[in-house]
C-alpha positions in Angstrom: 100.5 179.9 41.3 98.6 178.9 38.2 95.2 177.4 38.5 96.3 174.0 37.1 99.0 173.8 39.7 96.6 174.7 42.5 94.1 172.0 41.4 96.9 169.4 41.0 98.3 170.1 44.4 94.9 170.0 46.0 94.2 166.6 44.4 97.6 165.3 45.4 97.1 166.5 49.0 93.6 164.9 49.0 94.9 161.5 47.8 98.5 161.5 49.1 97.8 158.4 51.2 97.7 156.4 48.0 101.2 157.5 47.2 102.4 156.7 50.7 101.0 153.2 50.6 102.5 152.4 47.2 105.8 153.7 48.3 105.7 151.6 51.5 104.6 148.5 49.5 107.6 148.7 47.1 110.4 150.1 49.3 111.3 148.8 52.7 113.8 151.6 53.6 112.3 155.0 54.7 114.7 157.0 52.4 113.8 154.8 49.4 110.1 155.3 50.3 110.6 159.1 50.2 112.5 158.9 46.9 109.7 156.8 45.4 107.1 159.2 46.7 108.8 162.1 45.0 109.2 160.1 41.8 105.5 159.3 41.8 104.5 162.9 42.4 106.8 164.0 39.6 105.4 161.4 37.2 101.8 162.4 38.2 102.7 166.0 37.4 104.2 165.1 34.0 101.1 163.0 33.2 98.5 165.4 34.6 97.9 167.1 31.2 96.8 163.7 29.8 94.2 163.2 32.6 90.9 163.6 30.8 88.5 162.9 33.7 87.1 159.7 32.1 87.7 158.0 35.4 88.0 159.2 39.0 91.3 161.1 39.7 92.2 158.4 42.4 91.8 155.6 39.8 94.1 157.4 37.4 96.4 158.1 40.2 96.6 154.4 41.2 97.6 153.5 37.7 100.3 156.1 37.4 101.6 155.4 40.9 101.8 151.7 40.4 103.4 152.0 37.0 105.9 154.4 38.3 106.7 152.1 41.2 107.1 149.1 38.9 109.5 151.0 36.6 111.4 152.5 39.6 111.7 149.2 41.3 113.0 147.4 38.1 115.2 150.3 37.0 117.2 150.5 40.2 117.1 146.7 40.8 116.8 147.4 44.5 117.6 144.5 46.8 114.7 143.3 49.0 115.5 143.1 52.6 114.7 139.5 53.7 115.1 140.0 57.4 113.1 137.4 59.3 109.7 138.7 60.5 110.3 137.7 64.1 113.4 139.9 64.6 113.3 142.3 67.6 109.6 141.6 68.5 108.5 141.9 72.1 104.9 140.8 72.5 104.7 141.3 76.2 102.5 144.2 77.4 101.6 145.5 74.0 98.4 147.5 73.8 95.9 147.1 71.0 97.1 150.0 68.9 100.7 148.8 69.1 99.5 145.3 68.2 97.8 146.6 65.1 101.0 148.5 64.1 103.0 145.4 64.7 100.7 143.3 62.5 100.9 146.0 59.8 104.7 145.9 60.0 104.7 142.1 59.6 102.4 142.5 56.6 104.7 145.1 54.9 107.7 142.9 55.6 105.9 139.9 54.0 104.9 142.0 51.0 108.5 142.8 50.4 109.0 139.2 49.4 106.4 139.5 46.6 107.3 140.5 43.0 106.3 143.9 41.7 103.0 142.8 40.1 102.0 140.8 43.2 102.6 143.9 45.3 100.3 145.9 43.0 97.6 143.3 43.3 97.8 143.2 47.1 97.9 147.0 47.3 94.8 147.4 45.2 93.0 144.6 47.1 93.8 146.3 50.4 92.4 149.5 48.9 89.1 147.6 48.5 89.3 147.7 44.7 86.9 145.3 42.9 88.3 142.7 40.6 87.2 144.9 37.7 89.0 147.9 39.1 92.1 145.9 39.7 92.0 144.6 36.1 91.6 148.2 34.8 94.4 149.5 36.9 96.8 146.8 35.8 95.7 146.5 32.2 94.6 142.8 32.5 91.3 141.0 32.2 89.0 140.7 35.2 89.4 136.9 35.2 93.1 137.2 35.2 93.0 139.7 38.0 90.9 137.4 40.1 93.2 134.4 39.5 96.4 136.3 40.1 95.0 137.9 43.2 93.9 134.6 44.7 97.4 133.1 44.0 99.1 136.1 45.5 97.0 136.0 48.6 97.9 132.4 49.0 101.6 133.2 48.5 101.4 136.0 51.0 99.8 133.7 53.5 102.5 131.2 53.0 105.2 133.8 53.5 103.6 135.0 56.7 103.4 131.4 58.0 106.9 130.5 56.8 108.3 133.5 58.9 106.4 132.3 62.0 103.7 134.9 62.3 100.0 134.5 61.7 97.2 136.9 62.2 
């Protein structure tokens, strides 16, 4: 295997959680998540020769992954599953780990109701990106990133309340 391929695969393996999270944010169905994951890796490989190292690999990867997800999402015009958040939930005798998983599932369901840019904003926020980093990744001003993020958090909170689950 060529050295470039080895380095690329090592970096992908090191940061694959980013790709999994982006895939899960944009696609509700497991098969669609896998397809998007593969599409992101393919786009990262195609774009890898353009990576100059001016930023951290993970920062560059966020940008490529989010742009790929946005294009993939728009291109296929996938339908968002708007299943109510309270469907099939049994809250009796749930241990703490299961409760955390349940909360995460609710969050991902609520995120499915956001538009593509809002999903990117929430994803980067959950990744503890600063407003400056979010702005860089999305190609917008820092002030715009701050305003959009606040509005998106409010919208997400409304969606969660509307569907009857608060945490």
